[in-house]
A tleap script that builds the chain and sets N, CA, C and O, in Angstrom:
source leaprc.protein.ff14SB
mol = sequence {
  NMET ASP LEU GLY VAL SER PRO ARG GLY SER
  LEU ALA LEU PHE ARG SER SER GLN ALA LEU
  ALA ALA LEU ARG GLY ARG ASP PHE VAL ILE
  PRO SER ASP VAL GLN TYR LEU CYS ALA PRO
  VAL LEU THR HIE ARG LEU HIE ILE SER PRO
  ARG ILE ARG LEU ARG GLY ARG THR PRO ALA
  GLU VAL VAL ALA GLU ILE VAL GLY SER VAL
  PRO VAL PRO VAL VAL CGLU
}
set mol.1.N position { 99.255 99.138 103.897 }
set mol.1.CA position { 100.404 98.306 104.036 }
set mol.1.C position { 100.219 97.737 105.295 }
set mol.1.O position { 99.796 98.073 106.401 }
set mol.2.N position { 100.895 96.312 104.488 }
set mol.2.CA position { 101.065 95.286 105.608 }
set mol.2.C position { 102.081 95.355 106.426 }
set mol.2.O position { 102.005 95.484 107.648 }
set mol.3.N position { 103.567 95.227 105.440 }
set mol.3.CA position { 104.712 95.480 106.071 }
set mol.3.C position { 105.105 96.442 105.597 }
set mol.3.O position { 104.579 96.877 104.572 }
set mol.4.N position { 106.006 96.983 106.113 }
set mol.4.CA position { 107.365 97.775 105.785 }
set mol.4.C position { 108.480 97.526 105.371 }
set mol.4.O position { 108.888 96.404 105.670 }
set mol.5.N position { 109.544 98.531 104.432 }
set mol.5.CA position { 110.906 98.105 104.426 }
set mol.5.C position { 111.611 97.442 105.941 }
set mol.5.O position { 111.420 97.948 107.047 }
set mol.6.N position { 112.093 96.733 105.792 }
set mol.6.CA position { 112.873 95.809 106.624 }
set mol.6.C position { 114.260 97.132 107.273 }
set mol.6.O position { 114.331 98.327 106.985 }
set mol.7.N position { 115.027 96.443 108.038 }
set mol.7.CA position { 116.250 97.351 108.196 }
set mol.7.C position { 117.264 97.347 107.039 }
set mol.7.O position { 118.017 98.216 106.601 }
set mol.8.N position { 116.887 95.340 106.498 }
set mol.8.CA position { 118.095 95.797 105.175 }
set mol.8.C position { 117.557 96.041 104.535 }
set mol.8.O position { 118.281 96.243 103.560 }
set mol.9.N position { 116.384 96.255 104.237 }
set mol.9.CA position { 116.186 97.231 103.070 }
set mol.9.C position { 116.556 98.935 103.468 }
set mol.9.O position { 117.304 99.677 102.831 }
set mol.10.N position { 116.126 99.116 104.161 }
set mol.10.CA position { 117.035 100.440 104.532 }
set mol.10.C position { 118.336 100.931 104.332 }
set mol.10.O position { 118.747 102.075 104.139 }
set mol.11.N position { 119.164 99.343 104.451 }
set mol.11.CA position { 120.726 99.662 104.718 }
set mol.11.C position { 121.023 99.261 103.043 }
set mol.11.O position { 122.123 99.537 102.566 }
set mol.12.N position { 120.250 98.775 102.427 }
set mol.12.CA position { 120.493 98.642 100.885 }
set mol.12.C position { 120.388 100.046 100.008 }
set mol.12.O position { 121.112 100.287 99.042 }
set mol.13.N position { 119.489 100.819 100.452 }
set mol.13.CA position { 118.895 102.070 100.112 }
set mol.13.C position { 120.062 102.989 100.043 }
set mol.13.O position { 120.479 103.720 99.144 }
set mol.14.N position { 120.542 102.697 101.474 }
set mol.14.CA position { 121.725 103.400 102.044 }
set mol.14.C position { 123.208 103.206 101.255 }
set mol.14.O position { 123.938 104.155 100.972 }
set mol.15.N position { 123.451 102.067 101.013 }
set mol.15.CA position { 124.311 101.741 100.304 }
set mol.15.C position { 124.539 101.685 98.813 }
set mol.15.O position { 125.650 101.929 98.343 }
set mol.16.N position { 123.341 101.318 97.947 }
set mol.16.CA position { 123.165 101.723 96.833 }
set mol.16.C position { 123.249 103.000 96.396 }
set mol.16.O position { 123.595 103.227 95.236 }
set mol.17.N position { 122.837 104.340 97.569 }
set mol.17.CA position { 122.756 105.651 97.458 }
set mol.17.C position { 124.250 106.062 97.556 }
set mol.17.O position { 124.680 107.110 97.073 }
set mol.18.N position { 124.952 105.214 98.173 }
set mol.18.CA position { 126.748 105.790 98.076 }
set mol.18.C position { 127.311 105.211 96.777 }
set mol.18.O position { 128.218 105.723 96.121 }
set mol.19.N position { 126.672 104.096 96.493 }
set mol.19.CA position { 127.228 103.444 95.206 }
set mol.19.C position { 127.033 104.505 94.000 }
set mol.19.O position { 127.930 104.642 93.168 }
set mol.20.N position { 125.879 105.221 93.933 }
set mol.20.CA position { 125.332 106.027 93.147 }
set mol.20.C position { 126.012 107.401 93.063 }
set mol.20.O position { 126.307 107.824 91.945 }
set mol.21.N position { 126.221 107.964 93.904 }
set mol.21.CA position { 127.141 108.714 94.285 }
set mol.21.C position { 128.519 108.812 94.142 }
set mol.21.O position { 129.046 109.924 94.100 }
set mol.22.N position { 129.150 107.819 94.064 }
set mol.22.CA position { 130.423 107.594 93.593 }
set mol.22.C position { 130.334 106.974 92.152 }
set mol.22.O position { 131.353 107.045 91.466 }
set mol.23.N position { 129.480 106.513 91.748 }
set mol.23.CA position { 129.437 106.404 90.266 }
set mol.23.C position { 129.309 107.869 89.682 }
set mol.23.O position { 129.709 108.016 88.527 }
set mol.24.N position { 128.811 108.940 90.328 }
set mol.24.CA position { 128.512 110.265 89.610 }
set mol.24.C position { 129.893 110.935 89.934 }
set mol.24.O position { 129.943 112.019 89.353 }
set mol.25.N position { 131.037 110.679 90.656 }
set mol.25.CA position { 131.921 111.339 90.754 }
set mol.25.C position { 131.873 112.329 91.961 }
set mol.25.O position { 132.424 113.427 91.883 }
set mol.26.N position { 131.039 111.822 93.354 }
set mol.26.CA position { 131.113 112.448 94.205 }
set mol.26.C position { 131.347 111.728 95.716 }
set mol.26.O position { 130.866 110.601 95.834 }
set mol.27.N position { 131.851 112.138 96.546 }
set mol.27.CA position { 131.992 111.237 97.900 }
set mol.27.C position { 130.947 111.365 99.241 }
set mol.27.O position { 131.056 111.051 100.426 }
set mol.28.N position { 129.860 112.004 98.408 }
set mol.28.CA position { 128.625 112.208 99.474 }
set mol.28.C position { 127.316 112.081 98.780 }
set mol.28.O position { 127.122 112.338 97.592 }
set mol.29.N position { 126.284 111.584 99.789 }
set mol.29.CA position { 125.114 111.474 99.060 }
set mol.29.C position { 124.222 112.842 98.918 }
set mol.29.O position { 124.077 113.660 99.826 }
set mol.30.N position { 123.620 112.940 97.532 }
set mol.30.CA position { 122.559 114.185 98.013 }
set mol.30.C position { 120.962 113.418 97.832 }
set mol.30.O position { 120.707 112.326 97.324 }
set mol.31.N position { 120.067 114.386 98.422 }
set mol.31.CA position { 118.653 113.697 98.481 }
set mol.31.C position { 118.385 113.266 96.866 }
set mol.31.O position { 117.716 112.237 96.774 }
set mol.32.N position { 118.783 113.865 95.588 }
set mol.32.CA position { 118.270 113.136 94.557 }
set mol.32.C position { 118.520 111.685 94.693 }
set mol.32.O position { 117.682 110.785 94.643 }
set mol.33.N position { 120.003 111.576 94.903 }
set mol.33.CA position { 119.993 110.037 95.163 }
set mol.33.C position { 119.387 109.101 95.368 }
set mol.33.O position { 119.283 108.150 94.593 }
set mol.34.N position { 118.869 109.206 96.472 }
set mol.34.CA position { 118.194 108.879 97.376 }
set mol.34.C position { 116.619 108.370 96.849 }
set mol.34.O position { 116.155 107.230 96.849 }
set mol.35.N position { 116.134 109.367 96.505 }
set mol.35.CA position { 114.536 109.556 95.350 }
set mol.35.C position { 115.071 108.928 94.572 }
set mol.35.O position { 114.541 107.821 94.476 }
set mol.36.N position { 116.244 109.125 93.653 }
set mol.36.CA position { 116.165 108.187 92.500 }
set mol.36.C position { 116.427 106.863 92.343 }
set mol.36.O position { 116.478 106.384 91.210 }
set mol.37.N position { 116.687 105.872 93.797 }
set mol.37.CA position { 116.763 104.667 93.934 }
set mol.37.C position { 115.894 104.333 94.663 }
set mol.37.O position { 115.490 103.199 94.405 }
set mol.38.N position { 115.293 104.924 95.668 }
set mol.38.CA position { 113.527 104.578 96.445 }
set mol.38.C position { 112.967 103.201 95.425 }
set mol.38.O position { 113.199 102.024 95.700 }
set mol.39.N position { 112.299 103.612 94.382 }
set mol.39.CA position { 111.570 102.300 93.776 }
set mol.39.C position { 112.304 101.388 93.112 }
set mol.39.O position { 111.916 100.237 92.914 }
set mol.40.N position { 113.597 101.931 92.666 }
set mol.40.CA position { 113.634 100.161 92.324 }
set mol.40.C position { 114.511 99.057 93.702 }
set mol.40.O position { 114.679 97.841 93.793 }
set mol.41.N position { 114.892 100.226 94.582 }
set mol.41.CA position { 115.443 99.193 95.738 }
set mol.41.C position { 114.235 98.888 96.863 }
set mol.41.O position { 114.308 97.895 97.586 }
set mol.42.N position { 113.506 99.505 96.914 }
set mol.42.CA position { 112.081 99.350 97.995 }
set mol.42.C position { 111.480 98.717 97.483 }
set mol.42.O position { 111.302 97.588 97.940 }
set mol.43.N position { 110.787 99.160 96.130 }
set mol.43.CA position { 109.231 98.482 95.739 }
set mol.43.C position { 109.076 97.242 96.051 }
set mol.43.O position { 107.995 97.011 96.592 }
set mol.44.N position { 109.926 96.147 95.873 }
set mol.44.CA position { 109.709 94.790 95.801 }
set mol.44.C position { 109.996 94.098 97.322 }
set mol.44.O position { 110.058 92.894 97.574 }
set mol.45.N position { 110.160 95.300 98.309 }
set mol.45.CA position { 110.288 94.987 99.743 }
set mol.45.C position { 109.078 95.494 100.438 }
set mol.45.O position { 109.109 95.801 101.630 }
set mol.46.N position { 108.128 95.573 99.781 }
set mol.46.CA position { 107.136 96.085 100.442 }
set mol.46.C position { 105.697 95.166 100.358 }
set mol.46.O position { 105.234 94.917 99.245 }
set mol.47.N position { 105.152 94.774 101.344 }
set mol.47.CA position { 103.838 93.865 101.435 }
set mol.47.C position { 102.665 94.774 101.531 }
set mol.47.O position { 102.205 95.029 102.644 }
set mol.48.N position { 102.068 95.360 100.297 }
set mol.48.CA position { 100.737 96.115 100.842 }
set mol.48.C position { 99.241 95.069 100.846 }
set mol.48.O position { 98.694 94.160 100.221 }
set mol.49.N position { 99.128 95.728 101.725 }
set mol.49.CA position { 97.562 95.042 101.701 }
set mol.49.C position { 96.651 94.700 100.529 }
set mol.49.O position { 96.581 95.190 99.402 }
set mol.50.N position { 95.886 93.591 101.194 }
set mol.50.CA position { 94.546 93.593 99.666 }
set mol.50.C position { 93.978 94.518 99.730 }
set mol.50.O position { 93.335 94.472 98.681 }
set mol.51.N position { 93.654 95.572 100.305 }
set mol.51.CA position { 92.712 96.245 100.549 }
set mol.51.C position { 93.398 97.607 99.365 }
set mol.51.O position { 92.830 98.081 98.382 }
set mol.52.N position { 94.430 97.860 99.783 }
set mol.52.CA position { 95.236 98.814 98.434 }
set mol.52.C position { 95.633 98.241 97.258 }
set mol.52.O position { 95.989 98.848 96.247 }
set mol.53.N position { 95.540 96.653 97.468 }
set mol.53.CA position { 95.498 96.359 95.993 }
set mol.53.C position { 94.045 96.025 95.256 }
set mol.53.O position { 93.829 95.713 94.084 }
set mol.54.N position { 93.306 96.169 96.152 }
set mol.54.CA position { 92.136 96.222 95.514 }
set mol.54.C position { 91.552 97.747 95.078 }
set mol.54.O position { 90.553 97.811 94.362 }
set mol.55.N position { 92.037 98.623 95.415 }
set mol.55.CA position { 92.367 100.465 94.741 }
set mol.55.C position { 92.878 100.540 93.420 }
set mol.55.O position { 92.750 101.472 92.626 }
set mol.56.N position { 93.606 99.213 93.229 }
set mol.56.CA position { 94.510 99.589 92.168 }
set mol.56.C position { 95.582 99.985 92.146 }
set mol.56.O position { 95.964 100.548 91.120 }
set mol.57.N position { 96.345 99.862 93.113 }
set mol.57.CA position { 97.535 100.969 93.571 }
set mol.57.C position { 98.684 99.828 93.707 }
set mol.57.O position { 98.444 98.726 94.200 }
set mol.58.N position { 99.913 100.202 93.231 }
set mol.58.CA position { 101.124 99.230 93.443 }
set mol.58.C position { 102.010 99.877 94.283 }
set mol.58.O position { 102.182 101.044 94.632 }
set mol.59.N position { 102.654 98.547 94.571 }
set mol.59.CA position { 103.518 99.182 95.440 }
set mol.59.C position { 104.734 100.618 95.122 }
set mol.59.O position { 105.188 101.487 95.867 }
set mol.60.N position { 104.956 100.263 93.463 }
set mol.60.CA position { 105.714 101.372 93.224 }
set mol.60.C position { 105.198 103.166 93.255 }
set mol.60.O position { 105.807 104.226 93.403 }
set mol.61.N position { 103.726 102.772 93.023 }
set mol.61.CA position { 102.750 103.960 93.454 }
set mol.61.C position { 102.971 104.907 94.815 }
set mol.61.O position { 103.149 106.119 94.936 }
set mol.62.N position { 102.847 103.378 96.178 }
set mol.62.CA position { 102.891 103.557 97.638 }
set mol.62.C position { 104.306 104.290 97.685 }
set mol.62.O position { 104.380 105.345 98.315 }
set mol.63.N position { 105.345 103.815 97.094 }
set mol.63.CA position { 106.759 104.101 97.568 }
set mol.63.C position { 106.705 106.026 96.717 }
set mol.63.O position { 106.913 107.087 97.305 }
set mol.64.N position { 106.414 105.850 95.475 }
set mol.64.CA position { 106.409 107.368 95.139 }
set mol.64.C position { 105.447 108.167 95.874 }
set mol.64.O position { 105.300 109.348 95.557 }
set mol.65.N position { 104.764 107.646 96.836 }
set mol.65.CA position { 103.812 108.877 97.511 }
set mol.65.C position { 104.480 109.150 98.410 }
set mol.65.O position { 104.680 110.307 98.779 }
set mol.66.N position { 104.952 108.139 98.933 }
set mol.66.CA position { 105.927 108.639 100.164 }
set mol.66.C position { 106.940 109.299 99.816 }
set mol.66.O position { 106.915 110.236 100.614 }
set mol.67.N position { 108.040 109.484 98.998 }
set mol.67.CA position { 108.959 110.024 98.786 }
set mol.67.C position { 108.420 111.205 98.581 }
set mol.67.O position { 109.043 112.098 99.155 }
set mol.68.N position { 107.369 111.607 97.898 }
set mol.68.CA position { 106.911 112.697 97.688 }
set mol.68.C position { 106.660 114.037 98.715 }
set mol.68.O position { 106.928 115.238 98.731 }
set mol.69.N position { 105.975 113.035 99.550 }
set mol.69.CA position { 105.657 113.724 100.559 }
set mol.69.C position { 106.843 113.905 101.775 }
set mol.69.O position { 106.470 114.600 102.720 }
set mol.70.N position { 107.936 113.475 101.840 }
set mol.70.CA position { 109.013 113.556 102.602 }
set mol.70.C position { 109.889 114.830 101.902 }
set mol.70.O position { 110.491 114.672 100.840 }
set mol.71.N position { 109.875 116.249 102.721 }
set mol.71.CA position { 110.351 117.502 102.260 }
set mol.71.C position { 111.795 116.832 102.211 }
set mol.71.O position { 112.282 115.957 102.928 }
set mol.72.N position { 112.378 117.611 101.004 }
set mol.72.CA position { 113.680 117.606 100.910 }
set mol.72.C position { 114.801 118.237 101.752 }
set mol.72.O position { 114.407 119.389 101.932 }
set mol.73.N position { 115.766 118.122 102.248 }
set mol.73.CA position { 116.522 119.188 103.260 }
set mol.73.C position { 117.011 120.257 102.143 }
set mol.73.O position { 117.208 119.905 100.980 }
set mol.74.N position { 117.179 121.498 102.555 }
set mol.74.CA position { 118.145 122.514 101.677 }
set mol.74.C position { 119.124 123.273 102.933 }
set mol.74.O position { 119.085 123.243 104.163 }
set mol.75.N position { 119.849 123.835 102.098 }
set mol.75.CA position { 120.811 124.450 103.049 }
set mol.75.C position { 120.880 125.652 102.400 }
set mol.75.O position { 121.252 125.488 101.238 }
set mol.76.N position { 120.650 126.902 102.712 }
set mol.76.CA position { 120.489 128.376 102.855 }
set mol.76.C position { 121.974 128.606 103.045 }
set mol.76.O position { 122.405 129.746 103.218 }
savepdb mol mol.pdb
quit
């Protein structure tokens, strides 16, 4: 990847996750809210390298791989 998501991108993910939680009737964000919004909020903010593009990978696939590799916190 050439460039990652900027601080504005992470703020956009934070705020959109809060908005989604509110729309779903909660006053708190859960991990699935963030996972659900990662691709639509972050994909267009990534600048992937030509080497990755030549392998046929899209920004959406890169975001999905990253989201899938991060463990979700659980309360026991």
